[in-house]
C-alpha positions in Angstrom: -0.1 0.0 -0.2 1.5 3.1 -1.3 0.8 6.5 0.9 1.7 10.0 -0.3 3.0 12.3 2.5 1.1 14.9 3.9 1.5 18.6 2.1 1.9 22.0 3.6 -2.0 22.1 3.9 -2.2 18.9 5.9 -3.7 16.7 2.8 -3.8 13.0 3.3 -4.5 10.7 0.5 -4.4 7.0 0.7 -3.9 5.5 -2.8 -6.0 2.4 -1.4 -8.6 4.2 0.2 -12.0 4.0 -1.8 -12.8 7.5 -1.6 -9.9 8.5 -3.9 -11.9 6.5 -6.7 -15.3 7.8 -5.9 -16.5 11.2 -5.5 -16.5 11.5 -1.8 -18.8 13.7 0.3 -19.0 17.5 0.8 -18.5 19.1 4.0 -22.1 19.3 4.8 -22.4 15.6 4.0 -19.8 14.8 6.3 -21.2 17.3 9.0 -24.4 15.3 8.6 -22.8 12.0 8.5 -20.5 12.8 11.7 -23.3 14.3 13.4 -25.3 10.8 13.0 -22.4 9.0 14.4 -22.2 10.8 17.4 -25.7 11.3 18.2 -27.5 7.9 19.2 -28.5 6.0 21.8 -26.5 8.1 24.4 -28.8 11.0 23.8 -31.9 9.3 25.0 -30.0 7.8 28.4 -29.0 11.1 29.3 -32.2 12.0 31.1 -32.0 9.0 33.5 -28.4 9.7 34.0 -29.0 13.1 35.1 -32.0 12.2 37.4 -29.8 9.8 39.2 -26.5 12.5 39.1 -28.1 16.0 39.8 -28.9 18.8 37.4 -26.2 21.4 37.5 -23.4 18.8 37.7 -24.6 16.7 34.8 -25.1 19.9 32.8 -21.5 20.7 33.5 -20.4 17.3 32.8 -22.2 16.7 29.2 -20.7 20.4 28.3 -17.2 19.3 29.5 -17.1 15.8 27.8 -18.4 17.5 24.5 -15.3 19.9 24.4 -12.8 17.2 25.7 -14.1 15.2 22.9 -13.7 17.7 20.0 -10.0 18.1 21.2 -9.1 14.6 21.3 -10.8 14.3 17.9 -8.9 17.0 16.4 -5.6 15.5 17.8 -6.1 12.1 16.4 -6.5 13.4 12.7 -3.6 16.0 13.2 -1.3 12.8 14.2 -2.7 10.8 11.1 -2.0 13.8 9.0 1.3 14.7 10.4 2.9 11.0 10.4 1.3 10.1 7.2 -1.0 7.3 8.8 -4.6 6.9 7.8 -5.9 5.0 10.6 -5.8 4.9 14.2 -4.7 1.4 14.2 -1.5 2.4 12.0 -1.2 5.4 14.8 -1.0 2.7 17.3 1.5 0.8 15.9 3.7 3.5 14.9 3.8 4.6 18.5 4.0 1.3 20.0 4.6 -1.3 17.6 2.3 -4.4 17.7 1.1 -4.0 21.2 -0.2 -0.6 20.3 -2.1 -1.6 17.2 -3.9 -4.4 19.4 -4.8 -1.9 21.8 -6.6 0.6 19.4 -8.2 -2.5 17.5 -9.4 -4.1 20.8 -11.0 -0.7 22.2 -12.7 0.7 18.9 -14.2 -2.9 18.5 -15.4 -3.2 21.9 -16.8 0.2 21.7 -18.4 -0.4 18.3 -19.9 -3.3 19.2 -21.2 -2.0 22.0 -22.9 1.2 20.3 -24.4 -1.3 17.8 -26.2 -3.4 20.7 -27.4 -0.3 22.2 -28.9 1.0 19.3 -30.8 -2.4 18.9 -31.7 -2.5 22.4 -33.4 1.0 21.7 -35.4 -0.4 18.7 -36.4 -3.3 20.9 -37.7 -1.3 23.8 -39.8 1.2 21.7 -40.7 0.0 18.3 -43.2 -2.6 19.5 -44.8 -0.5 22.1 -45.0 2.2 19.5 -46.9 0.6 16.8 -49.3 -1.4 19.3 -50.2 2.3 21.0 -50.8 3.6 17.6 -53.0 0.9 16.4 -55.0 1.0 19.7 -55.4 4.7 19.2 -56.6 4.4 15.7 -58.9 1.5 16.7 -60.3 3.7 19.6 -60.9 6.6 17.2 -62.8 4.3 15.0 -60.7 4.9 12.0 -60.2 1.1 11.8 -62.5 -1.8 12.9 -59.8 -4.3 12.9 -56.5 -5.4 11.7 -57.8 -6.7 8.5 -59.1 -3.3 7.9 -55.6 -1.6 8.8 -53.7 -4.2 6.6 -56.1 -4.6 3.9 -55.5 -8.4 3.4 -57.4 -10.5 6.0 -54.5 -13.6 5.5 -51.9 -11.2 7.2 -54.1 -10.1 10.0 -53.1 -13.3 12.6 -49.6 -12.8 11.5 -49.3 -8.9 11.8 -50.9 -9.4 15.2 -48.4 -12.1 16.4 -45.4 -10.1 15.0 -46.3 -6.6 17.0 -46.7 -8.4 20.1 -43.6 -10.0 20.2 -40.7 -7.6 20.5 -38.2 -10.3 20.3 -39.2 -11.2 16.5 -40.0 -7.9 15.4 -36.5 -6.8 16.2 -35.5 -9.6 14.2 -37.6 -8.7 11.3 -36.8 -5.0 11.2 -33.2 -5.6 11.7 -33.0 -8.2 8.8 -35.1 -6.0 6.2 -33.5 -2.7 7.2 -30.3 -2.7 8.9 -28.6 -5.7 6.9 -29.1 -4.3 3.5 -27.7 -0.8 4.8 -24.9 -2.8 6.8 -23.8 -4.3 3.2 -22.8 -1.1 1.7 -19.3 -0.9 1.5 -18.6 2.8 3.1 -20.4 5.7 5.0 -20.7 7.8 1.4 -24.1 6.9 0.1 -25.4 7.5 3.6 -25.3 11.2 3.6 -28.7 11.5 2.5 -29.9 9.1 5.3 -27.7 10.7 7.6 -29.1 14.2 7.1 -32.9 12.0 7.5 -31.6 10.6 10.8 -30.4 14.4 12.2 -34.0 16.0 11.2 -35.4 12.7 13.1 -33.4 13.6 16.1 -34.3 17.4 15.8 -37.6 16.9 15.8 -37.5 14.4 19.1 -36.1 17.3 20.6 -38.7 19.5 19.7 -41.5 17.1 20.8 -39.6 16.9 24.1 -39.9 20.4 24.6 -43.3 20.6 23.3 -44.8 17.8 25.7 -43.1 20.1 28.7 -44.9 22.9 27.9 -48.4 21.7 26.8 -48.4 19.0 29.6 -51.1 17.3 28.1 -53.7 16.0 30.7 -51.3 17.4 33.3 -49.2 14.0 32.9 -45.8 15.3 31.9 -44.6 18.2 34.6 -44.4 16.4 37.8 -43.5 18.5 41.1 -40.0 18.6 42.1 -37.9 19.3 45.3 -36.0 22.3 46.6 -33.3 24.5 44.2 -30.8 22.3 46.2 -32.4 19.0 45.6 -33.1 19.3 41.8 -29.9 21.1 40.8 -26.8 21.6 43.0 -27.1 18.2 44.6 -24.7 15.7 43.6 -26.4 12.2 43.9 -24.3 8.8 44.5 -25.5 7.9 41.2 -23.1 10.3 39.3 -20.5 7.7 39.4 -22.5 5.2 38.0 -23.6 7.5 35.3 -20.5 8.5 34.3 -20.2 5.8 31.4 -23.7 7.5 29.6 -22.0 10.9 29.7 -18.9 9.7 28.1 -21.2 7.5 25.3 -23.0 10.6 24.4 -20.0 12.0 22.6 -17.1 9.4 21.9 -17.0 9.1 17.9 -13.5 8.6 17.7 -14.1 4.7 16.3 -15.7 6.4 13.1 -13.2 9.3 12.9 -10.9 8.0 10.1 -13.7 6.6 8.5 -15.4 10.3 8.5 -12.2 11.8 7.5 -11.6 9.5 4.7 -15.2 10.0 3.1 -14.6 13.7 2.3 -13.4 14.5 -1.1 -9.8 14.3 -1.4 -9.3 18.0 -2.4 -11.3 18.5 1.3 -8.9 16.3 3.2 -7.4 18.8 5.7 -7.0 19.7 9.0 -8.7 22.9 8.8 -11.6 21.4 7.0 -11.6 18.5 9.6 -11.7 20.9 12.3 -15.1 22.7 10.7 -16.6 19.0 10.8 -16.0 18.2 13.8 -16.6 21.6 15.7 -20.4 21.9 13.8 -20.9 18.3 14.3 -20.1 18.6 18.1 -22.2 21.5 18.5 -25.1 19.9 16.8 -24.8 16.9 18.7 -24.1 18.8 22.3 -27.1 21.1 21.6 -29.5 18.0 20.8 -28.0 16.0 23.8 -28.4 18.9 26.4 -31.8 20.0 25.0 -33.2 16.4 25.8 -31.6 15.8 28.7 -32.7 18.7 30.7 -36.2 18.8 29.4 -36.6 15.0 30.3 -35.2 16.2 33.8 -37.4 19.3 34.7 -40.3 17.2 33.1 -40.0 14.4 35.8 -37.3 14.8 37.8 -35.8 12.3 39.8 -38.5 9.9 38.4 -36.8 10.0 34.7 -35.4 6.9 33.3 -32.7 5.9 30.9 -35.2 4.7 28.4 -36.9 8.1 28.3 -40.4 7.3 26.5 -41.0 4.5 28.8 -42.0 7.4 31.2 -44.0 9.5 28.9 -47.9 8.7 28.4 -49.2 6.8 26.0 -50.3 9.4 23.7 -50.2 9.9 19.5 -47.3 12.3 19.9 -45.0 10.2 22.2 -45.2 7.2 20.3 -44.7 8.9 16.7 -41.6 9.9 18.5 -40.8 6.6 19.7 -40.9 5.6 15.9 -38.6 8.7 14.5 -36.2 7.6 17.8 -36.3 3.8 15.9 -35.6 5.4 12.7 -32.6 7.3 13.7 -31.4 3.8 15.6 -31.8 2.5 12.5 -30.0 4.8 10.2 -27.0 5.3 12.7 -26.5 1.6 13.0 -24.1 1.2 10.0 -21.6 4.0 10.8 -20.3 1.8 13.8 -21.1 -1.4 11.9 -18.3 -0.4 9.2 -15.6 0.1 12.1 -16.4 -3.2 13.2 -16.2 -5.2 9.7 -13.2 -3.0 8.7 -11.4 -3.7 12.2 -12.4 -7.5 11.6 -10.7 -7.5 8.0 -7.8 -6.2 9.1 -7.3 -8.7 11.8 -8.5 -11.8 10.3 -7.1 -10.6 6.8 -4.3 -9.0 7.4 -2.9 -9.9 4.1 -1.9 -6.9 2.3 -0.3 -9.4 0.7 1.2 -7.2 -2.0 3.4 -5.8 0.7 3.7 -9.2 2.7 5.2 -10.6 -1.1 7.7 -7.8 -1.0 8.7 -8.3 2.2 9.3 -12.0 1.3 10.6 -11.1 -1.9 13.2 -8.6 0.0 14.0 -11.3 2.1 14.9 -14.0 -0.8 16.9 -11.3 -2.2 19.0 -10.8 1.2 19.8 -14.2 1.3 20.9 -14.6 -2.4 23.5 -11.7 -1.4 24.0 -13.3 1.8 24.6 -16.7 -0.1 27.1 -14.9 -2.4 29.0 -13.8 0.4 29.5 -16.9 2.2 30.1 -19.4 -0.2 26.5 -20.0 -1.4 25.2 -20.4 2.5 23.0 -18.0 4.4 23.7 -16.8 7.9 20.5 -19.0 9.2 21.4 -22.0 6.6 25.1 -22.2 7.5 25.2 -23.9 10.9 22.8 -26.9 9.9 24.7 -27.1 6.0 27.8 -26.3 7.6 27.5 -29.4 10.0 26.5 -31.6 7.2 29.2 -30.7 5.4 31.8 -31.4 8.1 30.2 -34.8 8.3 30.5 -35.8 4.2 34.3 -34.4 4.7 34.6 -36.6 7.9 35.6 -33.6 10.0 32.3 -33.7 12.1 33.1 -29.9 13.7 29.9 -28.5 15.1 30.4 -24.5 15.9 28.0 -24.5 18.8 29.6 -22.6 21.4 27.0 -22.8 24.0 23.4 -23.8 24.9 22.4 -20.1 24.1 23.5 -20.0 20.6 21.4 -23.4 20.3 18.4 -22.0 21.5 18.9 -19.0 19.1 19.4 -21.3 16.3 16.3 -22.7 17.3 14.4 -19.8 17.6 15.8 -18.8 14.0 14.1 -21.8 12.6 10.8 -21.4 14.1 10.6 -18.2 12.8 11.7 -19.1 9.1 8.7 -22.0 9.4 6.0 -19.1 10.8 7.6 -16.9 7.7 6.6 -19.9 5.5 3.2 -20.4 7.0 2.5 -16.7 7.0 3.4 -16.5 3.4 0.7 -19.3 2.6 -2.0 -18.1 4.8 -1.3 -14.5 3.3 -1.5 -15.7 -0.2 -4.8 -17.4 0.1 -6.1 -14.6 1.9 -5.7 -12.2 -0.7 -7.9 -14.1 -2.9 -10.5 -12.5 -0.7 -9.4 -8.8 -0.4 -10.3 -6.7 -3.4 -7.3 -6.0 -5.5 -6.8 -2.2 -4.8 -8.3 -1.8 -1.1 -6.9 -3.9 1.8 -9.9 -2.8 3.9 -12.6 -4.2 1.5 -13.4 -8.0 0.5 -14.7 -9.7 -2.4 -18.4 -9.8 -2.8 -19.0 -13.1 -1.6 -16.8 -12.8 1.4 -17.9 -9.0 2.2 -21.6 -10.8 2.2 -20.6 -13.5 4.6 -18.8 -11.5 6.9 -21.5 -8.7 7.0 -24.3 -11.4 7.6 -22.2 -13.3 10.6 -21.4 -9.9 12.2 -24.9 -8.5 11.9 -26.3 -12.0 13.5 -24.2 -12.0 16.5 -24.7 -8.2 17.4 -28.6 -8.8 17.2 -28.6 -11.9 19.3 -26.4 -10.3 22.3 -28.8 -7.2 21.8 -32.2 -9.1 22.1 -30.9 -10.3 25.4 -29.5 -7.3 26.9 -30.9 -6.4 30.1 -31.4 -2.3 29.8 -30.2 0.4 27.8 -28.7 2.0 30.7 -26.3 -0.5 31.6 -25.0 -1.2 28.3 -24.4 2.7 28.0 -22.7 3.1 31.4 -20.5 0.1 30.9 -19.4 0.5 27.2 -19.0 4.1 28.0 -16.7 3.5 31.0 -15.0 0.2 30.1 -14.3 1.3 26.0 -15.1 4.5 25.6 -12.6 6.4 27.7 -9.9 4.2 26.3 -10.5 4.9 22.3 -11.6 8.9 23.3 -9.2 10.0 26.0 -6.6 7.2 27.1 -5.1 6.4 23.6 -5.2 9.7 21.9 -3.0 11.0 25.1 -0.4 8.2 24.9 -0.1 8.3 21.3 0.3 12.0 21.6 3.0 11.6 24.1 4.8 9.0 21.9 4.7 10.8 18.5 4.7 14.7 19.5 5.8 14.9 22.7 4.5 16.0 26.1 1.6 18.6 26.3 -0.3 19.7 29.1 -3.5 19.1 26.8 -2.7 15.5 26.4 -2.0 15.1 30.3 -5.5 16.4 31.3 -7.0 14.0 28.9 -5.4 11.2 29.8 -5.7 12.0 33.6 -9.6 12.7 33.1 -10.1 9.8 30.7 -8.2 7.4 33.2 -10.2 8.6 36.3 -13.3 8.5 34.6 -12.7 4.7 33.3 -11.3 3.2 36.5 -14.1 4.7 38.6 -17.0 4.3 36.1 -16.3 1.1 35.2 -16.0 -0.3 38.5 -19.7 1.2 39.5 -21.0 0.0 36.1 -20.1 -3.5 36.7 -21.8 -3.4 40.3 -24.9 -1.6 38.7 -24.9 -4.3 36.0 -24.5 -7.3 38.3 -27.3 -5.9 40.7 -29.8 -5.5 37.6 -29.1 -9.2 36.2 -29.4 -10.8 39.6 -33.0 -9.2 39.5 -33.6 -10.7 36.3 
């Protein structure tokens, strides 16, 4: 894979990147894509997090993590442009070798998979109940007399009734008919228009939540709260348990390089990226804060992580539920692309052309060494030298110590490993696209996509509740990918900076304490099932 060095403008172009060969997205399209990456299930869980944490401390924390995430995102892209590495994994490897790459891949995959599970949990909790409530409302209003009239086909009546009353199978069907086809796309460029629709749905949800507070239908929305201290100034014990939700709301480092590469080649500059990240984070923070605050002032400490579970079942709230499900459906493919790419890079490490070049270079070096050492390479010399001495009845073995023998065995094993790796690489090369080491040929692309989709959906339908998923994923992997790793990479590749130190300290503290309390809460909730 060839990579051009960064220019003075910070332009980074990867010759194997599909966006180089396609049109790419404009700044506006990329902003909608990235906003869609950020705004997701975390926004819905903020109301419950504020209720168990406290009002003012939650608002400050949300704003703080939005700013800190913006700094971290820009830092990652700046490092990529300055060092000429086109992915988070390559940055990890450049800084800390294979262990660095392993840490980045592990954190990205865990967080991305957690996002996918959270999105489907939201669909499972809201879609079926919203459809059932809307049908019941239409029946009570006399618009339809039966499900036969609703469907227009009597034979579908029984199946439809069974389906909408089974959240499990309804989730599987919607995931199969909507999510899977979107996941079969190869990159996020075609999703810019759908991302715009998703952002519009999120803004509409905010408008519905605000309107419900002001209209207060049937006097069921605005609950009476406590004193100013109880509602806003008090810091409650649930704050540490909810840190993961606050972090989860903005973490998007797992899709940052995908988003950057989706820009048109001439737009891939650090300055343009900062415009994208600034607008996207501002939109995401505004939407998240509005939802969190209005849900909190509506229900105060009675607010829950699944906010629409506490609203009365009226048509407008059920429409908001459907819009929420649409948002989750359209957001799902973005972290899914990250998971799939990580699996390809891990289990199809071929970039076989590069590996073949390495093997070829080793062969050339071996030939040169053979010429300089009378046809014997340094690795072959001890074994073949001994054989030649036996043939000449000299039997001279030049092994001076046990350590030399161990080194010879190690080198032999490395040589065998290289042969096996080369063979595996040539096989893997048949699966990869010729001009892109991050994409598989169509049959393998479909197979990998279907398997990953099936596993994630299966875990999601079995998850206990949304709050536990958000808190654990946000603390355990979100802090690593968003704060700890970018700071460590900056220390290694750029040197010490106070900003990187602040990101590292915050990420470390939130990760350790937040993960402990999140696991504790998850254990309590599972034991109650």
